[in-house]
C-alpha positions in Angstrom: 0.0 0.0 0.0 3.0 2.3 0.3 3.0 2.7 -3.5 -0.5 4.2 -3.1 0.6 6.6 -0.4 -0.9 4.7 2.5 1.3 4.2 5.6 0.9 0.7 7.0 2.4 -1.4 9.8 3.0 -5.1 8.9 2.1 -6.8 12.3 1.5 -10.5 12.6 -0.6 -12.2 15.3 1.2 -12.1 18.6 3.0 -9.0 17.6 2.4 -5.5 18.8 3.7 -2.0 18.3 3.9 1.0 20.6 3.0 4.3 18.9 3.1 7.9 20.1 -0.6 7.7 21.1 -0.8 4.2 22.5 -0.3 0.5 21.6 -1.8 -2.0 19.2 -1.5 -5.8 19.7 -2.5 -8.1 16.9 -4.4 -11.2 18.2 -5.4 -14.4 16.5 -8.8 -15.0 14.9 -10.3 -18.1 13.5 -11.6 -17.2 10.1 -10.6 -17.2 6.5 -9.2 -14.0 5.0 -10.1 -13.1 1.4 -11.0 -10.2 -0.8 -14.2 -10.7 -2.7 -13.4 -9.6 -6.2 -17.1 -9.3 -7.2 -17.0 -11.8 -10.1 -17.4 -14.8 -7.9 -13.7 -15.1 -7.2 -11.8 -14.5 -4.0 -8.2 -13.5 -3.5 -6.4 -14.8 -0.4 -5.4 -11.8 1.8 -3.3 -13.2 4.7 -4.0 -14.2 8.2 -7.3 -13.3 9.9 -6.8 -11.4 13.1 -8.2 -9.2 15.8 -6.7 -6.2 17.6 -6.3 -4.8 21.1 -5.9 -1.1 21.1 -4.7 0.6 24.3 -4.5 4.4 24.7 -5.1 6.9 27.5 -5.5 4.1 30.0 -8.4 2.5 28.0 -8.5 -0.7 26.0 -10.6 -1.9 23.1 -10.6 -5.4 21.6 -11.9 -5.6 18.0 -12.4 -9.4 17.5 -12.5 -9.1 13.7 -14.3 -11.9 11.9 -13.8 -14.9 14.1 -15.2 -18.0 15.7 -15.1 -18.6 19.4 -11.7 -19.8 20.7 -10.3 -20.6 24.1 -7.4 -18.1 24.0 -9.9 -15.3 24.2 -9.4 -15.7 27.9 -5.7 -14.6 27.4 -6.8 -11.6 25.3 -8.9 -10.4 28.2 -6.5 -11.2 31.0 -5.2 -7.6 31.4 -8.7 -6.2 31.3 -10.8 -4.7 28.5 -13.0 -1.7 28.5 -14.8 -2.5 25.3 -15.0 -5.7 23.2 -16.5 -5.5 19.6 -17.9 -9.1 19.1 -19.3 -10.6 15.9 -22.7 -12.2 16.3 -23.9 -12.8 12.7 -23.3 -16.6 12.6 -22.7 -18.3 9.2 -19.4 -16.4 8.6 -18.5 -15.8 12.2 -19.6 -16.9 15.7 -23.3 -16.6 16.4 -25.0 -15.1 19.4 -24.6 -18.2 21.7 -20.9 -18.4 21.1 -20.5 -14.6 21.4 -22.0 -14.9 24.9 -19.4 -17.5 25.6 -16.7 -15.2 24.3 -17.8 -12.5 26.7 -17.3 -15.0 29.6 -13.7 -15.5 28.5 -12.9 -11.8 27.6 -14.8 -10.2 30.6 -15.0 -6.7 29.0 -16.7 -3.8 30.8 -18.8 -3.2 27.7 -19.6 -5.4 24.7 -20.8 -4.1 21.4 -22.2 -6.6 18.9 -21.0 -6.3 15.3 -21.0 -8.2 12.0 -24.7 -9.0 11.7 -27.6 -8.2 9.4 -25.2 -7.2 6.5 -26.8 -9.8 4.3 -29.3 -12.6 4.3 -26.9 -15.1 5.9 -26.0 -12.9 8.9 -29.6 -12.1 10.0 -29.8 -12.1 13.8 -31.4 -10.1 16.5 -28.8 -8.0 18.4 -31.3 -7.2 21.1 -31.9 -10.9 21.8 -28.1 -11.4 22.0 -27.9 -8.4 24.4 -30.6 -9.7 26.6 -28.9 -13.1 27.0 -25.5 -11.5 27.6 -27.0 -9.1 30.2 -28.8 -12.1 31.9 -25.4 -13.8 32.3 -23.7 -10.7 33.8 -22.4 -8.7 30.9 -23.0 -5.1 29.9 -24.0 -4.7 26.2 -24.7 -1.8 24.0 -26.4 -2.3 20.6 -25.4 0.7 18.5 -27.3 2.2 15.5 -25.6 3.0 12.2 -23.7 6.3 12.6 -23.9 6.3 16.4 -20.7 6.9 18.3 -19.6 6.4 21.9 -16.7 7.7 24.0 -14.7 5.2 25.9 
């Protein structure tokens, strides 16, 4: 991407980098990684991953597209303020596994993502939130364009 004028950092899962504003750690994810070319073909795009971003004493985990995996417990071991968790099923974990992921991660706030973007990922984020709250988690279902401050 440097040829297009885009500055990038070539991290790999397990690696991290400290920047002037904070730190990014690249985590594993269980998923394929491909670019849909629009003509029915896919191009392999490397290793699927998630990211933990830490800045100003706060931490955010973006799980990326992933299935549930046991090492999520390790990702949450230092504490997470926010976890962005896929719930769409079919391509990623579904709502039941996402609740299990929250048990491992233990974030202060969970935000469901990667759902209702197509017919295969139709799910009810409010039903996920109700189940997660029932089992002791704080969840916020956000609307398109909505922002929060951590």
